[in-house]
N, C-alpha and C positions, 0 to 999 in steps of 0.2 A: 546276233544281228548287229551289223556295223552301223555306226552313226553316219549320217550323210556328211559329205565333205563340204566344208564351209567355202564360200566364195572369197575371192581375193579381198582383203581388207575387212572381211566380216568379223574375224576373230579380234582384230584390233579394235573395231567398233564395240564389240561385246565387252572387252577388257576396259575400254574407256567408259562405257556405260556403268560398269560395276564400280569403277573408281568414283564416278560422279555421284553414285548412290551411297558411297561410303560416308561414315560419320566424321571422317577426318583422314589423315594419313594412315594407310593400312599396309600390312606386309603382303608378300606374295601368296602365302597360304590363304589369307582372307580372300584375295581375288580369286584364287583357284576354287575355293569352296563356293563362292558366289556364282561361279560359272557352272556349278554342278559337280565339281570334283572329279570329272572323268578325264580331264587333261593332265598330262604329266607336269610336275612342278617345273621342270626345265623348259617346257613349252611356254608356260606362263611367263617365266623369267625372260625368255627370248622375245616374246611379244612386248613385255614391259620395256626391255632394253631398246627395241626398235622404236617404240613410242618416245622414249627418252632421247634417242638420236634425232627424232623428228621435232623435238622440243614441245611435245604435246603433254608430257608428264615431267614431274621432277621427282627426285628421290633424295632421301636423307638417311644417313647411317643411323641405325637403331640396334645397338649391340653388335652382333656379328653379321647382321643382314641389313636390309633397307626397308624403309616405308615409302610408299608411292602416293603422289597427289596429282590430280589432273590439272592442266593449265589451259586445256582447250576442250570445247564441247564437240558434239558430233559434227556440227556445221564447221567448226574450226578444223577438224580432221579432214573433212571433205575438201575444204579450201586448200589445205596443205597438199593433198593429193593432186588437185587441179594445178597448183603452182608447180609441183614437181614435173608433171607432164609438160607444161608450158616451158619450163626451164630446159627440158631435154630437146626442144625443137630449135632448129637454126633460124627459121623464118617466123618469128613471133607475130609479126603483123599479119601474115597470111593465116596463121592459126587463129588469132583473135578475130579476124574478119570473118572467117568461116564459122567460128563459134557464134558470133553475134547474129549473122544472117540466118543461122539455123535455129535460132530461138523462136518459140511461139511469141506472138505480139505482146501478150501480157508480161512475159519474162523479159522481153527486149525493153519494154517501157520501164519495168522495175530496175533493170540494169542501168538504164539511162538516168533514172532518178537517183540511184545510189551513187553514180559517178558525179552527178551534179552536187549532191550533198557533200561528197568527199572534197570537192573543190571550194566549198564555202569556207570562208575564214572562220576560225573558232572565236567565240566571244559572245 
């Protein structure tokens, strides 16, 4: 019986969750085992490398391989995805306007509050 196919970004989120649960920097095999061990080692390396390119994880040389550490949580990963989509659009204002007007009232208020807090001077 074949495993179900994961949705886009789901495997990245699973790898990131495994790294966040790690006791510290861990190697690829630790991540692979944490995910159940059914994925190929090269698949896990590919996902980790993609996360590295997105600046969501860091890696350090450990002997002949690397150990990996998360720098973003699941919310950070979702924010990076949203930013990537926005960066790919030519009319940012239209995209943002549609996004905001499509939010439920509670989310729209939350976004406004967050924007206001971001404008407050630190101190």
